[in-house]
N, C-alpha and C positions, 0 to 999 in steps of 0.2 A: 381244948387242944392240949396235948401232953407237953411238958416242959421242954422235951428234947426235939420236938417237931418244928421244922422250919416253917415260917408263915408262907402262905401261897404268894407267888409273885404277882404283882399288880399287872393288869393288862397294859400294854404300851399305848400311850396317847398318840392318836393320829389326827392331824389338823386337816380339816375340810374347808375349802373355800369354793362355794358353788351356789347356784341359784335354786330357788324354791319352785318345785313343780307341785301345785296343789293336789294333784291326783296321787302323789307319792310314788309314781312309776319311774321317776328319774330325779336327778339333782340331789339337793341337800338331804331330803328325807330318806331317799334310797341309799345315798352314801353312808349315812349314819347307821342304817340297819345292816348293811353289808359289813361295815367295820366291826360292829358289835357281834354279829353272827360269827365272824371269823377270828374273834379273840382279841380285838383291839378295843380301845376306849375312845370314841369320837369326841373331839372338841372342834370348834370352828366358828366361822362367820358366814352369814348369808350375803352374797355379792349382788344379787338381783332378784326381783320379783317377776314372775311370769304369769301371763294369762293363758292357761292351757288346761286341757282335760285329756281323757284317753283318746280323743279324736285328733288331737294335735295342738301345737303352740300357736297362739294368735299374736302375742307380743311379749316383749321383754323390757324391763325397766330397771336400770342400774340404780343402786342405792348410793347414799352419800359417801363419797370416797374418803373424806376426812374422818368420818366416824368409823369406817372400816379400818383405816390405818390405826386409829386410837384403840379399837378393839384388839387388833392383832398385837400392837405394842404392849398392851396390858397383859394379854394372854401369854405371849412368848417371853416376857420377863418373869413369868411366874411358873408356867408349866413347861417341862422339857418334853417336847414332842419328838417322836421317833421316826415319823414319816409325814409327808404332806401330799394331799390330793387336791388338784385344781381342776375345776370344771368351767362353766360359763362365768366369765369375770365381769362382763357387763359394759365396761367403758375403759378408755385409756387412762383416766384418772384413777380408777380402782386398781388397774394393773400396776401403775406406778407406786401406789401405796403398798401393795402386796410385795413388790420388789424390794422396797425399803425395809419392810417388816421382816422379810426373810433373811436379812443380814443378821438377825438375832438367833438363827438356828442353822446348824449344819446338817439337819435331817434331809434324807433324799426326797426330792420333789417329783411327783408324777403328774404330768399335765395331759388331760384329755381334751384335745383342741376341737371343741364342738363347733363346726362350721355352720351347721344347720340341723335342726331336729329331724328325725326320720319322718314324722308327721308334723306338718305345719309350714308356715311361710317365713318365720324369723330367720335372720342370717347374722353371723358373727365373724365371718371370714376376714373382714377388713381389719380385725384386731390381731390377726395372727402375727404380722411383722412387729407390731408394737409389743406383743407378748414375748417374742423371741428377743427383742432388744432389751426390754426391761427385766425379764426373768431368766434369760438364757443361762446366766452364770450360776443360777441356783438349780437348774433342772437336772434330774438324773435320767428321766425317761419321758418320751412323748408317745402317745398312743393314738395315732390318726387312723381313720378308715380311708378307703381309696379316694373319696371325694376330698376329704380334708388334706390328704397327702398331696393331691394335685395342687391345691392352693399353697401349701407350705413349700413344696419343692418346685413350683412353677413348671409342672410337667404334665403331659397327657398320659393317663394310665388306663390301659384296657386289658391288661393281663397281669398275672402274678409276677412274671419276670420283670415287667415294667415297674410294678409296684416295689419290688425288691431293689431295683436300681435306683428308684427315687428315694427309697428309705435310706439306702447306703449314702447317697449324695447328701441328704438332709442331715444324717448323723455326722458326716464329716464336716459339713458347713457349720452346724450348730454346736458341735463338740459334745453331743449328748446321745444316749441310746434311743433308738426309735423302734417301737413295736408296730409293725405294719399289720393292720387287721385286714385279712383277706376274705371276710365273710360275704362281700358283695361282688367278688370277682368271677363268679361262675365256675369255680373249680369243683371237682367231684367231692373232694374233702373240704373241711374247714381248715384252712392253712393260715396261720399267723407267722410272721417272721421277725425275729429280734435282730436288729442291725446294730452292732456295737463293736468298737475297737477293730474295725475293718473286717469283721466276721458276720456272716448271716446264719442265724440258728433257726431252723424250721420247726415249728410247733404244729403238728398235724393232729387232727381229730375228726370224728364223724360229723356229718351234717345232721342236725336234729330239728324237728318241727317243720311246718310247712308255711308259717306266716311270720312276718317280722314281729319281734318281741321288743317292747319298749324298755329302754334303760340298760341295754347290754353293755354299751360303752362306759356308762357311769359305773356299773357294777364291776366291770373288768378292771378299770383303773383303781377303784377303791379297794378291790381285792388284792391287787398288786401292792398298793401302798401298805396295806395291813401286813402282808407277808414280809415286806421289807422291814417294817417296824418290829416284826417278830424275829428278825435276824436272818431271814433267808437271802441267799445271793440272788441277783437279778434274774438269771435264767430260770431258776427254780421258782421264784415268785411269779414269773409269767406263766410257767407251766401250771402251777397250782390254781392261779386265777382263771386260766382258760378252762380247766376241768370244772371248776366251780360254776362258771357261767354256762358252760355246756349243759350241766345238770339242771340249772335253773331254766334254760330255754326249753328243756324237755318237760318241765313241770311248771309252766307259768301260771300266774294268777290273772283273773279277769275282773278288775275292779269297776269297769264301766262298759259302755256300749262300743268302745273303740278297740284299740290294740291291746292285747294282753301285755302284762308286765313281768319282769324277772322276779319281783317280790311284791 
C-alpha cells in the first residue's frame, strides 16, 4: 500500500443476540451470514438452543442467563458495536441480563419479536411484554409480522389498514419505530409499513416466490441493523433490507427436505 493511501475502513461491529437454528436457515447462524454479506462484522451471544430442522422447530431451550450477561459485559466494555439485532431471547432472565448489558452501548437496537416460527410448535409470545418492559428504553425498531403485532398491540388484524393502525398504536405506546411486515396479509403487493414519529411510510414491492421461505424475518432485521451500523437513516435501512430479502426469496437455498431458506 502506498504511503499516501488511507487504510480501508473497518466494517462496523453488529451485536447479535439470538438462538441457534442447527439447519442454519434462521437465528444466529443466518444473522451472522447476513451481517457479513452486507458489510458488517458480526459479534454476539447465543441466547438459546433449538431442536429444529428445515421441517420446523420442535423445542427451544434458554441458556444460562448469568453467563450471557457476563459475555455481554465483557464484549461491550471492549468492542464498540454500531447496531444490535435481537431475535429469540429464550427467557425472562436472559431478557433482564440483556437489558442491563445494553446500558453499555448507545447503538440502535432492532428487535425481531419472534412469537412462533413459521414451521413448528414452539411459542415465545408470552415474553413480549417482558421484553418491552426490560428493553423498551433501548429499542430503535421492532419488526413484527401480523401475528406478532396482534400479540404486541392486543388487537385483531385482518387487513393492511388494521395492521398499520396497530403498528401506529404500538409505536406510540412503546416510543419506538415499528416496521409492520405485511407479507401474510393477502395484499397483491408485498407491503411493509414503517410507523414512526406519527408517520406511516409505505414500502411496496412485488410478491416473489410461491412458498414460504424460512428465515425472512431474521434476515430482514439483521439487514436493517447492518444498514444502521453503516450509517443509513432508518427509512433507507428498511428499504435496503426489504430489497435484499426480496432478492433472497426469489433465489432461496434448499438445505433439507423441508422449507427453503433465504441463505
